[in-house]
FITISE-474784 format. One line per field, with one value per residue (C-alpha): x, y, z. Coordinates in steps of 0.05 Angstrom, whole numbers, plus 5000, padded with zeros to 4 digits. Each point is the difference from the previous one (the first is absolute). Layout:
# residues N
u: [X;...];
v: [Y;...];
w: [Z;...];
# end
This chain:
# residues 301
u: [2843;5027;5004;5038;5052;5010;5010;5054;5037;4999;5028;5058;5018;5003;5045;5049;5004;5024;5061;5070;5030;5052;5046;5015;5019;5075;5027;5035;5035;5076;5025;5034;5076;5052;5050;5067;5057;5059;5058;5055;5052;4994;4994;5063;5048;4996;5059;5041;5065;5062;5067;5063;5069;5060;5073;5060;5021;4930;4952;4948;5014;4958;4986;4954;4961;4992;4955;5035;4958;5013;5042;5045;4974;4992;4947;4991;4958;5014;5049;5033;5024;5064;4969;5003;4927;4936;4929;4953;4925;4989;5037;5039;4976;5027;5054;5024;5075;5036;5070;5027;5041;5041;4998;5074;5059;5030;4957;4987;4935;4982;4959;4926;4950;4932;4934;4987;4966;5069;5053;5070;5066;5072;5045;5076;5049;5038;5060;5003;4993;5060;5040;4986;5025;5063;5015;4991;5049;5051;4995;5008;5061;5032;4980;4951;4947;4958;4986;4993;4946;4959;5001;4988;4942;4968;5006;4968;4941;4988;5006;4959;4935;5031;5059;4991;5057;5051;4972;5013;5073;5010;4970;5049;5058;4972;4994;5072;5027;4959;5016;5075;4997;4964;5052;4957;5041;4947;4948;4965;4986;4986;5030;4985;4954;4960;5039;4960;5020;5029;4974;5067;4988;4928;5020;5055;4953;4950;5054;5021;4927;4992;5063;4976;4926;4974;4943;5034;4977;5066;4987;5048;4948;5012;5006;5049;5043;5001;5024;5053;5023;5013;5045;5067;5061;5022;5061;4981;4925;4949;4948;4939;4991;4927;4978;4987;5066;5041;4966;4988;4947;4968;5014;4927;4996;5063;4970;4937;5038;5046;4946;4971;5059;4976;4965;4951;4970;4960;5063;5045;5048;5030;5054;4979;5006;5057;5025;5071;5021;4980;5005;5064;5036;4974;5028;5068;5008;5047;4969;5031;5046;4947;4945;5047;5011;4925;4988;5050;4967;4932;5019;4956;5028];
v: [5274;5060;4961;4945;5049;5031;4930;4982;5066;4990;4930;5025;5054;4950;4954;5056;5022;4929;5002;5013;5067;4993;5049;4950;4941;4980;4967;4933;5003;5010;5068;5004;5006;5026;4949;5002;5035;4955;5000;5033;4982;4926;5007;4968;5046;5002;5045;4980;4962;5043;4970;5041;4978;5042;4991;5006;5072;5027;5005;4953;4937;4964;4928;4941;4981;4925;4964;4945;4940;4957;4952;5057;5002;5069;5026;5069;5049;5072;5047;5061;5055;5040;5048;4942;5002;4967;5000;4941;5003;4954;4980;4936;4943;4977;4947;5024;5012;5040;5008;5054;4978;5059;5008;5018;4957;5058;4983;4938;4965;5011;4965;4985;5047;4986;5028;5071;5063;5023;4949;5028;4970;5025;4968;4999;5020;4943;5046;5018;4927;4983;5053;4965;4934;5034;5033;4932;4968;5056;4996;4925;5004;5048;4959;5052;4952;5054;5037;4935;4971;5064;5010;4927;4997;5063;4975;4935;5036;5038;4939;4950;5012;5009;4951;4954;4953;5056;5031;4935;4997;5072;4985;4942;5048;5050;4944;4977;5071;5016;4933;5009;5070;4972;4945;4942;4940;4972;5053;4957;4926;4963;5011;5007;5059;4969;5033;5022;5038;4951;4992;5028;5063;5009;4993;5051;5049;4992;5018;5060;5023;4993;5041;5055;5006;4965;4949;4932;4965;4969;5027;5046;5054;5071;5029;4946;5011;5075;4988;4951;5052;5050;4953;5031;4973;5040;4969;4928;5013;4999;5054;5023;5075;5025;5019;5073;5008;4969;5038;4933;5000;4933;4975;5003;5075;5013;4964;5042;5065;4979;4976;5065;5006;4938;5015;4947;4992;4941;4982;4999;4941;4977;4947;4932;4992;4952;4967;4980;4974;4939;4985;4959;5057;5049;4960;4995;5076;5026;5053;5069;5009;5038;4950;4942;5030;5009;4928;4978;5045;4972;4928;4966;4942];
w: [5150;5035;5065;4964;4973;5069;5029;4949;5010;5075;4992;4956;5049;5057;4959;4984;5073;5018;4952;5030;4982;4943;5035;5056;4954;5000;4937;5010;4932;5003;4978;4932;5004;4951;4974;5038;4965;4982;5049;4959;5052;4984;4925;4968;4965;4925;4985;4939;5010;4988;4980;5009;4975;5019;4981;5045;5003;4988;4942;4970;4959;4949;5019;4994;5062;5009;5049;5039;5020;5063;4958;4978;4928;4969;4952;4968;5040;4978;4966;5032;4952;5004;5051;5049;5020;4975;5029;4986;4998;5059;5064;5009;5044;5067;4992;4932;4992;4946;4972;4954;4940;4972;4925;4995;5021;5039;5060;5041;5018;5073;5054;4996;5033;5031;4977;5026;4976;4976;4982;4993;4974;5005;4948;5008;4945;4966;4992;5074;5018;4955;5037;5066;4971;4973;5066;5033;4951;5009;5076;4999;4956;5050;5060;5027;5025;5035;4935;4960;5045;4999;4925;4982;5048;4973;4929;5021;5032;4935;4955;5040;4960;4931;5001;5060;4981;4995;5063;5037;4977;5022;5067;5009;4986;5050;5052;4988;5006;5062;5032;4989;5030;5061;5009;4977;4977;4953;4982;4948;4990;4935;4932;4926;5006;5057;5056;5061;5064;5050;5071;5024;4959;5023;5073;4992;4965;5057;5050;4958;4995;5075;5013;4953;5018;4938;4999;5010;4937;4979;4930;4963;4986;4978;5070;5021;4938;5013;5071;4978;4949;5057;5039;5020;5034;5061;5031;5008;5004;4944;5007;4959;5005;4999;4930;5018;5035;4944;4944;4966;4945;4982;4930;4979;5015;4960;4940;5000;5002;4943;4953;4972;4952;4965;4934;4977;4931;4971;4960;5061;5000;5066;5010;5026;5075;5014;5063;4984;5068;5041;5074;4995;4963;5051;5057;4965;4996;5054;5044;5007;5061;5039;4982;5017;5069;5008;4981;5053;5053;4981;5009;5052;5039];
# end
């Protein structure tokens, strides 16, 4: 029995000596890894959308913000209080467009704005716009075509989103006055409220723009109107002094500086915007002596 026990113990020791040491074994299991942290640089912004509505001359304005769809239809989106600023709980979506509708008649609806983190609107004063129309009428009556074309054009730019029909009539008057000052025989074509700038007028405007370092679009835009308004007659030559040298201030700038005196309340009542003149009447008004000489000097053979 004792010999049997010794034999078994010797066998076990021999078996253990043939096992590979555990210290030399290399694990083939992959090492555990921590989950990757999210890339904050590519995480979309979730800041709330902020609407800001300012009035001409400074200060906030209460308004309704409408969303404008691709077909031009509007639907309510938000309200901005009298402070002029409102923050929503979520951002807008790419492709959305908005328009501010003032809650008082003393200000005009402006252009639409695209979705952004901060969407801002500047709304023009109805009263200041009426002043531009009146100055255009007074200048037309006295034959001062340079002042007339500038003021009618500025009023049209302000009204194009609130009263597009009236804006179009004012733009026609601006075209007629500018065309006459540039020596154009027929500045508009068409009649009955459907007048459009004539090819003759557009070609003459392109030449004027080229002569005065303005992009040659053929359109009577704000910069072109300002340059036409600076025209002077020196001897038999028509010249346009540089804006800085002449001390000329564009009409839009003058309007913004004049507006703070306007006091607006929810009960404010403003007169209706009227356009009392048409293109035929405008063409029948005799130009002032200096403007008549300028028209003659501007005639292109």
